[in-house]
N, C-alpha and C positions, 0 to 999 in steps of 0.2 A: 515518489521520492525524487526521481530525476527531474521531474517538472519543477519541483520546489527549488532544487539546486540551480536549474536554469534561470528561474525567476530571480533568485538571489544574485546570480552573476550579472543579469541584465540590470538590476537595481544598482549594483556597484558600478557598472559601466556608466549608467546615467548620472550617478552621483559624481563620478570622476569628471565627466563632461561638464557638469554644472560648476564644479570647483574650478575648472579651467576658464570659466566665463567670468573671471574676476574683472571688475571695472577699474578703469584708470581715468575716471572722469574728472574734469575740472568742476569748480563750483557752479559755473554756468551750465555745463552739460548736465550735472545732477539736477539743477533747477528745472531745466527743460524736460528731463525724464519724469520728474515728479509732476510737473504741470500736465504732461501727456497722460500720466496715470490718473490724475484728477479728471481730465476730459473724458476718459473712458470709464469712469467709476459707475455711471448710471447706464452703461452699455450703449449709449448714444453719443457718438462724437459729433457734437454740434459744430457747424461751420464757423460760427462766431468764436467758439472756444479755440478751435484750431488756428483761426486767424490771429487771435490774441497771442497765442503761443508763438506763432511764426514771427510776430512783430518783435519778439524778445530775443531772437537769435538769427543766425544766417540760414539761408535755405538749405545749405549743405549739412549743417549740424542738425537742423530739424528733420531732414529726410533720413539721416542715419539713425537718429534716436527714435524716430517714428517707426522705422523698419524694425529696430531692435525690440521696442515695446510691443509691437504687433505679434511677435513670437513668444513673448514672456507671459506666463500666467501671473495672477496677482501675487501669489506667494513668492515666486521668483523675483518679481519686481520689488516687493517689500524687502526681500533679503538683499538685493543689490543696493537698494537705498540705504538700508541699515549699515551694511558693510562700508559703503562709501562715506556716509556721514561720520562713521567712526574714524576714518582716515583723515578727513578734512577738519580743519579747525575753523569754527564759526564764532563770530562775535554775537552778542545778544541782538545788536541792530540787524545783522544779516539774517538771523533766524526770524526776527519780527517781519522783515521785508519778505522773506520766503513765505511765511504764513499768510501775509496780506495777498501775495500773488496767487496762492492756492485758492483763497476765498474769491478772488476775482474770477478765476476759471469756474469755480462752482456756481457763482452767481450769474454767469454770462447768459444762461438761458432763462433767468428769472425765477428759477426753482432751486431749492436745496433739498434734493431727494434723500431718502433714508440711506441709500447706498453711498451717496456722497458724504452724508453726515458720519457714517461709520468709517469710511476711508479717512476723513478728516481727523477723527479721534485716533485712529491707528497711526497716522502720520504724526500727530501731536506726541504720541508715546515714543515713536522712533526718533524724532528729530529734536524734541525739546526735553 
């Protein structure tokens, strides 16, 4: 019984820490984070994918968001994206451009793997 209580307390602590990890990203930072998630969707961060993403932002922003996403699991990443999209107001044109850019990252290596297709569908549901 004590072990269960300890586990519950640990879960609550972790939950509180995750809640403190609220994002205050700009639209550009959110875009870079999403593109980085797309790059790691197939578990292989291709150099071409990373170079494409680097070309869309400053090296400082790229490094910060790359470091952050490296510590986040997919569920945490999707929650951060969902929460941030809800805060920011996007036009239809901005959403179309974001979708186009995610497709560019997915197609960088010439393949559209199942994991990438699945992530694309999930992002479609969150963002659109």
